[in-house]
PyMOL Python script that loads the backbone (N, CA, C, O; Angstrom):
from pymol import cmd

cmd.read_pdbstr("""\
ATOM      1  N   UNK A   1     119.552  60.727 141.414  1.00  0.00           N
ATOM      2  CA  UNK A   1     119.079  61.519 142.799  1.00  0.00           C
ATOM      3  C   UNK A   1     119.571  62.824 142.906  1.00  0.00           C
ATOM      4  O   UNK A   1     120.750  63.163 142.805  1.00  0.00           O
ATOM      5  N   UNK A   2     118.599  63.539 143.117  1.00  0.00           N
ATOM      6  CA  UNK A   2     118.982  65.093 143.613  1.00  0.00           C
ATOM      7  C   UNK A   2     118.481  65.494 145.176  1.00  0.00           C
ATOM      8  O   UNK A   2     117.555  64.946 145.775  1.00  0.00           O
ATOM      9  N   UNK A   3     119.084  66.275 145.536  1.00  0.00           N
ATOM     10  CA  UNK A   3     118.842  66.724 146.737  1.00  0.00           C
ATOM     11  C   UNK A   3     118.785  68.411 146.883  1.00  0.00           C
ATOM     12  O   UNK A   3     119.431  69.026 146.034  1.00  0.00           O
ATOM     13  N   UNK A   4     118.163  69.084 147.751  1.00  0.00           N
ATOM     14  CA  UNK A   4     118.284  70.353 147.956  1.00  0.00           C
ATOM     15  C   UNK A   4     118.172  70.786 149.483  1.00  0.00           C
ATOM     16  O   UNK A   4     117.719  69.985 150.300  1.00  0.00           O
ATOM     17  N   UNK A   5     118.585  72.049 149.859  1.00  0.00           N
ATOM     18  CA  UNK A   5     118.458  72.467 151.098  1.00  0.00           C
ATOM     19  C   UNK A   5     117.694  73.715 150.973  1.00  0.00           C
ATOM     20  O   UNK A   5     117.853  74.599 150.131  1.00  0.00           O
ATOM     21  N   UNK A   6     116.802  73.655 151.976  1.00  0.00           N
ATOM     22  CA  UNK A   6     116.099  74.854 152.123  1.00  0.00           C
ATOM     23  C   UNK A   6     116.638  75.850 153.262  1.00  0.00           C
ATOM     24  O   UNK A   6     116.538  75.569 154.457  1.00  0.00           O
ATOM     25  N   UNK A   7     117.250  77.099 152.766  1.00  0.00           N
ATOM     26  CA  UNK A   7     117.950  77.745 153.805  1.00  0.00           C
ATOM     27  C   UNK A   7     117.221  78.452 154.811  1.00  0.00           C
ATOM     28  O   UNK A   7     117.719  78.912 155.838  1.00  0.00           O
ATOM     29  N   UNK A   8     115.868  78.528 154.431  1.00  0.00           N
ATOM     30  CA  UNK A   8     114.974  79.115 155.551  1.00  0.00           C
ATOM     31  C   UNK A   8     114.822  78.189 156.721  1.00  0.00           C
ATOM     32  O   UNK A   8     114.631  78.698 157.825  1.00  0.00           O
ATOM     33  N   UNK A   9     114.880  76.990 156.611  1.00  0.00           N
ATOM     34  CA  UNK A   9     114.630  75.881 157.506  1.00  0.00           C
ATOM     35  C   UNK A   9     116.009  75.568 158.163  1.00  0.00           C
ATOM     36  O   UNK A   9     115.988  75.416 159.384  1.00  0.00           O
ATOM     37  N   UNK A  10     117.016  75.469 157.622  1.00  0.00           N
ATOM     38  CA  UNK A  10     118.405  75.115 158.167  1.00  0.00           C
ATOM     39  C   UNK A  10     118.583  76.090 159.543  1.00  0.00           C
ATOM     40  O   UNK A  10     118.341  77.295 159.607  1.00  0.00           O
ATOM     41  N   UNK A  11     119.017  75.320 160.486  1.00  0.00           N
ATOM     42  CA  UNK A  11     119.225  76.141 161.842  1.00  0.00           C
ATOM     43  C   UNK A  11     120.696  75.837 162.238  1.00  0.00           C
ATOM     44  O   UNK A  11     121.005  76.028 163.414  1.00  0.00           O
ATOM     45  N   UNK A  12     121.546  75.423 161.445  1.00  0.00           N
ATOM     46  CA  UNK A  12     122.946  75.229 161.709  1.00  0.00           C
ATOM     47  C   UNK A  12     123.279  74.000 162.558  1.00  0.00           C
ATOM     48  O   UNK A  12     124.291  74.096 163.251  1.00  0.00           O
ATOM     49  N   UNK A  13     122.580  72.856 162.610  1.00  0.00           N
ATOM     50  CA  UNK A  13     122.987  71.787 163.352  1.00  0.00           C
ATOM     51  C   UNK A  13     124.144  71.074 162.649  1.00  0.00           C
ATOM     52  O   UNK A  13     124.823  70.300 163.323  1.00  0.00           O
ATOM     53  N   UNK A  14     124.440  71.266 161.324  1.00  0.00           N
ATOM     54  CA  UNK A  14     125.452  70.713 160.753  1.00  0.00           C
ATOM     55  C   UNK A  14     125.658  69.068 160.689  1.00  0.00           C
ATOM     56  O   UNK A  14     126.721  68.497 160.448  1.00  0.00           O
ATOM     57  N   UNK A  15     124.392  68.456 160.959  1.00  0.00           N
ATOM     58  CA  UNK A  15     124.410  66.812 160.966  1.00  0.00           C
ATOM     59  C   UNK A  15     124.745  66.358 159.575  1.00  0.00           C
ATOM     60  O   UNK A  15     125.323  65.306 159.299  1.00  0.00           O
ATOM     61  N   UNK A  16     124.329  67.244 158.749  1.00  0.00           N
ATOM     62  CA  UNK A  16     124.496  66.751 157.230  1.00  0.00           C
ATOM     63  C   UNK A  16     125.848  66.610 156.882  1.00  0.00           C
ATOM     64  O   UNK A  16     126.253  65.624 156.265  1.00  0.00           O
ATOM     65  N   UNK A  17     126.740  67.750 157.323  1.00  0.00           N
ATOM     66  CA  UNK A  17     128.080  67.824 157.201  1.00  0.00           C
ATOM     67  C   UNK A  17     129.054  66.650 157.914  1.00  0.00           C
ATOM     68  O   UNK A  17     130.056  66.148 157.405  1.00  0.00           O
ATOM     69  N   UNK A  18     128.541  66.386 159.094  1.00  0.00           N
ATOM     70  CA  UNK A  18     128.876  65.277 159.684  1.00  0.00           C
ATOM     71  C   UNK A  18     128.910  63.895 158.921  1.00  0.00           C
ATOM     72  O   UNK A  18     129.866  63.140 158.746  1.00  0.00           O
ATOM     73  N   UNK A  19     127.740  63.790 158.560  1.00  0.00           N
ATOM     74  CA  UNK A  19     127.317  62.593 157.711  1.00  0.00           C
ATOM     75  C   UNK A  19     128.154  62.450 156.524  1.00  0.00           C
ATOM     76  O   UNK A  19     128.746  61.401 156.271  1.00  0.00           O
ATOM     77  N   UNK A  20     128.211  63.494 155.794  1.00  0.00           N
ATOM     78  CA  UNK A  20     128.739  63.446 154.323  1.00  0.00           C
ATOM     79  C   UNK A  20     129.351  64.649 154.051  1.00  0.00           C
ATOM     80  O   UNK A  20     128.579  65.469 153.553  1.00  0.00           O
ATOM     81  N   UNK A  21     130.559  65.051 154.223  1.00  0.00           N
ATOM     82  CA  UNK A  21     131.354  66.155 154.182  1.00  0.00           C
ATOM     83  C   UNK A  21     131.673  66.505 152.616  1.00  0.00           C
ATOM     84  O   UNK A  21     132.031  67.601 152.184  1.00  0.00           O
ATOM     85  N   UNK A  22     131.447  65.257 151.846  1.00  0.00           N
ATOM     86  CA  UNK A  22     131.573  65.073 150.348  1.00  0.00           C
ATOM     87  C   UNK A  22     130.541  65.745 149.759  1.00  0.00           C
ATOM     88  O   UNK A  22     130.825  66.249 148.673  1.00  0.00           O
ATOM     89  N   UNK A  23     129.317  65.915 150.194  1.00  0.00           N
ATOM     90  CA  UNK A  23     128.234  66.493 149.778  1.00  0.00           C
ATOM     91  C   UNK A  23     127.781  68.070 150.180  1.00  0.00           C
ATOM     92  O   UNK A  23     127.160  68.887 149.501  1.00  0.00           O
ATOM     93  N   UNK A  24     128.301  68.176 151.473  1.00  0.00           N
ATOM     94  CA  UNK A  24     127.928  69.311 152.261  1.00  0.00           C
ATOM     95  C   UNK A  24     128.995  70.318 152.771  1.00  0.00           C
ATOM     96  O   UNK A  24     130.119  69.876 153.011  1.00  0.00           O
ATOM     97  N   UNK A  25     128.761  71.493 152.935  1.00  0.00           N
ATOM     98  CA  UNK A  25     129.737  72.273 153.494  1.00  0.00           C
ATOM     99  C   UNK A  25     129.010  73.165 154.588  1.00  0.00           C
ATOM    100  O   UNK A  25     127.782  73.197 154.504  1.00  0.00           O
ATOM    101  N   UNK A  26     129.485  73.740 155.390  1.00  0.00           N
ATOM    102  CA  UNK A  26     129.062  74.780 156.241  1.00  0.00           C
ATOM    103  C   UNK A  26     129.671  75.949 156.490  1.00  0.00           C
ATOM    104  O   UNK A  26     130.885  76.007 156.297  1.00  0.00           O
ATOM    105  N   UNK A  27     129.056  76.952 156.901  1.00  0.00           N
ATOM    106  CA  UNK A  27     129.762  78.278 157.181  1.00  0.00           C
ATOM    107  C   UNK A  27     130.101  78.231 158.514  1.00  0.00           C
ATOM    108  O   UNK A  27     129.987  77.223 159.211  1.00  0.00           O
ATOM    109  N   UNK A  28     130.594  79.501 158.955  1.00  0.00           N
ATOM    110  CA  UNK A  28     131.209  79.634 160.487  1.00  0.00           C
ATOM    111  C   UNK A  28     129.969  79.434 161.344  1.00  0.00           C
ATOM    112  O   UNK A  28     130.197  79.109 162.509  1.00  0.00           O
ATOM    113  N   UNK A  29     128.727  79.565 160.988  1.00  0.00           N
ATOM    114  CA  UNK A  29     127.762  79.220 161.960  1.00  0.00           C
ATOM    115  C   UNK A  29     127.034  77.985 161.790  1.00  0.00           C
ATOM    116  O   UNK A  29     126.000  77.752 162.416  1.00  0.00           O
ATOM    117  N   UNK A  30     127.640  77.046 160.809  1.00  0.00           N
ATOM    118  CA  UNK A  30     127.107  75.753 160.758  1.00  0.00           C
ATOM    119  C   UNK A  30     125.958  75.676 159.954  1.00  0.00           C
ATOM    120  O   UNK A  30     125.207  74.721 160.149  1.00  0.00           O
ATOM    121  N   UNK A  31     125.634  76.627 158.951  1.00  0.00           N
ATOM    122  CA  UNK A  31     124.508  76.725 158.037  1.00  0.00           C
ATOM    123  C   UNK A  31     124.986  75.912 156.878  1.00  0.00           C
ATOM    124  O   UNK A  31     126.165  76.051 156.550  1.00  0.00           O
ATOM    125  N   UNK A  32     124.330  75.195 156.305  1.00  0.00           N
ATOM    126  CA  UNK A  32     124.803  74.214 155.240  1.00  0.00           C
ATOM    127  C   UNK A  32     124.300  74.714 153.860  1.00  0.00           C
ATOM    128  O   UNK A  32     123.317  75.440 153.713  1.00  0.00           O
ATOM    129  N   UNK A  33     125.223  74.159 152.703  1.00  0.00           N
ATOM    130  CA  UNK A  33     125.060  74.296 151.531  1.00  0.00           C
ATOM    131  C   UNK A  33     125.678  73.023 150.870  1.00  0.00           C
ATOM    132  O   UNK A  33     126.386  72.170 151.404  1.00  0.00           O
ATOM    133  N   UNK A  34     125.296  73.090 149.745  1.00  0.00           N
ATOM    134  CA  UNK A  34     125.623  71.665 148.749  1.00  0.00           C
ATOM    135  C   UNK A  34     126.816  72.088 148.132  1.00  0.00           C
ATOM    136  O   UNK A  34     127.033  73.245 147.774  1.00  0.00           O
ATOM    137  N   UNK A  35     127.698  70.997 147.994  1.00  0.00           N
ATOM    138  CA  UNK A  35     128.884  71.062 147.345  1.00  0.00           C
ATOM    139  C   UNK A  35     128.780  70.429 145.927  1.00  0.00           C
ATOM    140  O   UNK A  35     129.648  70.555 145.064  1.00  0.00           O
ATOM    141  N   UNK A  36     127.660  69.757 145.789  1.00  0.00           N
ATOM    142  CA  UNK A  36     127.475  69.275 144.392  1.00  0.00           C
ATOM    143  C   UNK A  36     126.161  69.939 143.740  1.00  0.00           C
ATOM    144  O   UNK A  36     125.164  70.201 144.414  1.00  0.00           O
ATOM    145  N   UNK A  37     126.250  70.148 142.563  1.00  0.00           N
ATOM    146  CA  UNK A  37     125.277  70.715 141.462  1.00  0.00           C
ATOM    147  C   UNK A  37     124.545  69.656 140.694  1.00  0.00           C
ATOM    148  O   UNK A  37     125.267  69.023 139.923  1.00  0.00           O
ATOM    149  N   UNK A  38     123.386  69.344 140.722  1.00  0.00           N
ATOM    150  CA  UNK A  38     122.831  68.344 139.779  1.00  0.00           C
ATOM    151  C   UNK A  38     122.798  67.096 140.719  1.00  0.00           C
ATOM    152  O   UNK A  38     122.528  67.104 141.921  1.00  0.00           O
ATOM    153  N   UNK A  39     123.113  66.061 139.969  1.00  0.00           N
ATOM    154  CA  UNK A  39     122.753  64.660 140.478  1.00  0.00           C
ATOM    155  C   UNK A  39     123.817  64.291 141.519  1.00  0.00           C
ATOM    156  O   UNK A  39     124.997  64.591 141.340  1.00  0.00           O
ATOM    157  N   UNK A  40     123.492  63.796 142.344  1.00  0.00           N
ATOM    158  CA  UNK A  40     124.352  63.152 143.537  1.00  0.00           C
ATOM    159  C   UNK A  40     125.015  61.959 142.960  1.00  0.00           C
ATOM    160  O   UNK A  40     124.352  61.031 142.495  1.00  0.00           O
ATOM    161  N   UNK A  41     126.444  61.965 142.984  1.00  0.00           N
ATOM    162  CA  UNK A  41     127.113  60.746 142.592  1.00  0.00           C
ATOM    163  C   UNK A  41     126.478  59.436 143.277  1.00  0.00           C
ATOM    164  O   UNK A  41     126.144  59.405 144.462  1.00  0.00           O
ATOM    165  N   UNK A  42     126.337  58.201 142.252  1.00  0.00           N
ATOM    166  CA  UNK A  42     125.803  57.097 142.807  1.00  0.00           C
ATOM    167  C   UNK A  42     126.478  56.616 144.187  1.00  0.00           C
ATOM    168  O   UNK A  42     125.766  56.228 145.113  1.00  0.00           O
ATOM    169  N   UNK A  43     127.635  56.651 144.270  1.00  0.00           N
ATOM    170  CA  UNK A  43     128.466  56.316 145.425  1.00  0.00           C
ATOM    171  C   UNK A  43     128.126  57.052 146.751  1.00  0.00           C
ATOM    172  O   UNK A  43     128.400  56.582 147.856  1.00  0.00           O
ATOM    173  N   UNK A  44     127.553  58.157 146.568  1.00  0.00           N
ATOM    174  CA  UNK A  44     127.206  59.044 147.727  1.00  0.00           C
ATOM    175  C   UNK A  44     125.648  59.038 148.007  1.00  0.00           C
ATOM    176  O   UNK A  44     125.183  59.710 148.928  1.00  0.00           O
ATOM    177  N   UNK A  45     124.982  58.379 147.312  1.00  0.00           N
ATOM    178  CA  UNK A  45     123.281  58.460 147.461  1.00  0.00           C
ATOM    179  C   UNK A  45     122.907  57.853 148.759  1.00  0.00           C
ATOM    180  O   UNK A  45     121.923  58.327 149.327  1.00  0.00           O
ATOM    181  N   UNK A  46     123.551  56.871 149.311  1.00  0.00           N
ATOM    182  CA  UNK A  46     123.237  56.332 150.638  1.00  0.00           C
ATOM    183  C   UNK A  46     123.504  57.474 151.741  1.00  0.00           C
ATOM    184  O   UNK A  46     122.724  57.617 152.682  1.00  0.00           O
ATOM    185  N   UNK A  47     124.604  58.250 151.583  1.00  0.00           N
ATOM    186  CA  UNK A  47     124.948  59.251 152.524  1.00  0.00           C
ATOM    187  C   UNK A  47     124.056  60.497 152.338  1.00  0.00           C
ATOM    188  O   UNK A  47     123.896  61.244 153.303  1.00  0.00           O
ATOM    189  N   UNK A  48     123.567  60.720 151.357  1.00  0.00           N
ATOM    190  CA  UNK A  48     122.679  61.703 151.095  1.00  0.00           C
ATOM    191  C   UNK A  48     121.062  61.451 151.650  1.00  0.00           C
ATOM    192  O   UNK A  48     120.387  62.333 152.180  1.00  0.00           O
ATOM    193  N   UNK A  49     120.643  60.158 151.423  1.00  0.00           N
ATOM    194  CA  UNK A  49     119.525  59.781 152.030  1.00  0.00           C
ATOM    195  C   UNK A  49     119.656  59.875 153.666  1.00  0.00           C
ATOM    196  O   UNK A  49     118.749  60.236 154.416  1.00  0.00           O
ATOM    197  N   UNK A  50     120.969  59.476 154.057  1.00  0.00           N
ATOM    198  CA  UNK A  50     121.017  59.663 155.667  1.00  0.00           C
ATOM    199  C   UNK A  50     120.857  60.896 156.267  1.00  0.00           C
ATOM    200  O   UNK A  50     120.252  61.129 157.313  1.00  0.00           O
ATOM    201  N   UNK A  51     121.585  61.875 155.358  1.00  0.00           N
ATOM    202  CA  UNK A  51     121.652  63.303 155.680  1.00  0.00           C
ATOM    203  C   UNK A  51     120.026  63.786 155.676  1.00  0.00           C
ATOM    204  O   UNK A  51     119.576  64.524 156.553  1.00  0.00           O
ATOM    205  N   UNK A  52     119.346  63.342 154.735  1.00  0.00           N
ATOM    206  CA  UNK A  52     117.863  63.955 154.677  1.00  0.00           C
ATOM    207  C   UNK A  52     117.139  63.488 155.994  1.00  0.00           C
ATOM    208  O   UNK A  52     116.454  64.182 156.745  1.00  0.00           O
ATOM    209  N   UNK A  53     117.496  61.951 156.117  1.00  0.00           N
ATOM    210  CA  UNK A  53     116.677  61.512 157.415  1.00  0.00           C
ATOM    211  C   UNK A  53     117.158  62.094 158.716  1.00  0.00           C
ATOM    212  O   UNK A  53     116.490  62.008 159.746  1.00  0.00           O
ATOM    213  N   UNK A  54     118.295  62.672 158.651  1.00  0.00           N
ATOM    214  CA  UNK A  54     118.900  62.938 160.051  1.00  0.00           C
ATOM    215  C   UNK A  54     118.873  64.573 160.283  1.00  0.00           C
ATOM    216  O   UNK A  54     119.294  65.150 161.285  1.00  0.00           O
ATOM    217  N   UNK A  55     118.322  65.138 159.202  1.00  0.00           N
ATOM    218  CA  UNK A  55     118.084  66.726 159.449  1.00  0.00           C
ATOM    219  C   UNK A  55     117.055  67.028 160.499  1.00  0.00           C
ATOM    220  O   UNK A  55     115.930  66.641 160.183  1.00  0.00           O
ATOM    221  N   UNK A  56     117.149  67.616 161.660  1.00  0.00           N
ATOM    222  CA  UNK A  56     115.986  67.745 162.597  1.00  0.00           C
ATOM    223  C   UNK A  56     115.033  68.934 162.211  1.00  0.00           C
ATOM    224  O   UNK A  56     114.037  69.310 162.828  1.00  0.00           O
ATOM    225  N   UNK A  57     115.500  69.380 161.191  1.00  0.00           N
ATOM    226  CA  UNK A  57     114.646  70.737 160.788  1.00  0.00           C
ATOM    227  C   UNK A  57     113.848  70.368 159.354  1.00  0.00           C
ATOM    228  O   UNK A  57     113.100  71.169 158.795  1.00  0.00           O
ATOM    229  N   UNK A  58     114.124  69.082 158.882  1.00  0.00           N
ATOM    230  CA  UNK A  58     113.724  68.592 157.572  1.00  0.00           C
ATOM    231  C   UNK A  58     113.979  69.866 156.281  1.00  0.00           C
ATOM    232  O   UNK A  58     113.192  70.178 155.386  1.00  0.00           O
ATOM    233  N   UNK A  59     115.199  70.365 156.539  1.00  0.00           N
ATOM    234  CA  UNK A  59     115.626  71.462 155.660  1.00  0.00           C
ATOM    235  C   UNK A  59     116.269  70.756 154.149  1.00  0.00           C
ATOM    236  O   UNK A  59     116.368  71.395 153.102  1.00  0.00           O
ATOM    237  N   UNK A  60     116.625  69.448 154.306  1.00  0.00           N
ATOM    238  CA  UNK A  60     117.011  68.805 153.225  1.00  0.00           C
ATOM    239  C   UNK A  60     116.132  67.953 152.431  1.00  0.00           C
ATOM    240  O   UNK A  60     115.560  67.166 153.186  1.00  0.00           O
ATOM    241  N   UNK A  61     115.825  67.806 151.325  1.00  0.00           N
ATOM    242  CA  UNK A  61     114.841  67.053 150.830  1.00  0.00           C
ATOM    243  C   UNK A  61     115.200  66.233 149.582  1.00  0.00           C
ATOM    244  O   UNK A  61     115.835  66.947 148.806  1.00  0.00           O
ATOM    245  N   UNK A  62     115.057  65.246 149.208  1.00  0.00           N
ATOM    246  CA  UNK A  62     115.199  64.558 148.153  1.00  0.00           C
ATOM    247  C   UNK A  62     114.210  64.902 146.983  1.00  0.00           C
ATOM    248  O   UNK A  62     112.995  64.951 147.174  1.00  0.00           O
ATOM    249  N   UNK A  63     114.744  65.119 145.864  1.00  0.00           N
ATOM    250  CA  UNK A  63     114.026  65.741 144.828  1.00  0.00           C
ATOM    251  C   UNK A  63     113.587  64.496 143.876  1.00  0.00           C
ATOM    252  O   UNK A  63     114.410  63.606 143.663  1.00  0.00           O
ATOM    253  N   UNK A  64     112.304  64.437 143.312  1.00  0.00           N
ATOM    254  CA  UNK A  64     112.000  63.331 142.576  1.00  0.00           C
ATOM    255  C   UNK A  64     112.711  63.385 141.126  1.00  0.00           C
ATOM    256  O   UNK A  64     112.548  62.466 140.324  1.00  0.00           O
TER     257      UNK A  64
END
""", "prot")
cmd.dss("prot")
cmd.show_as("cartoon", "prot")
cmd.util.cbc("prot")
cmd.orient("prot")
């Protein structure tokens, strides 16, 4: 599983970070970036899917 963040859509809600600080980091304004490059570790896939589902701006997407 892979995910990505669209920086143009991110509005700094930081919900993804609240769900999975292992996968996401936020700047001082709450804008997110990924901590992982490439595949999400299997043990964090459920948290990644929760982050995708909980982003109010649909800025995080799961890649095929």
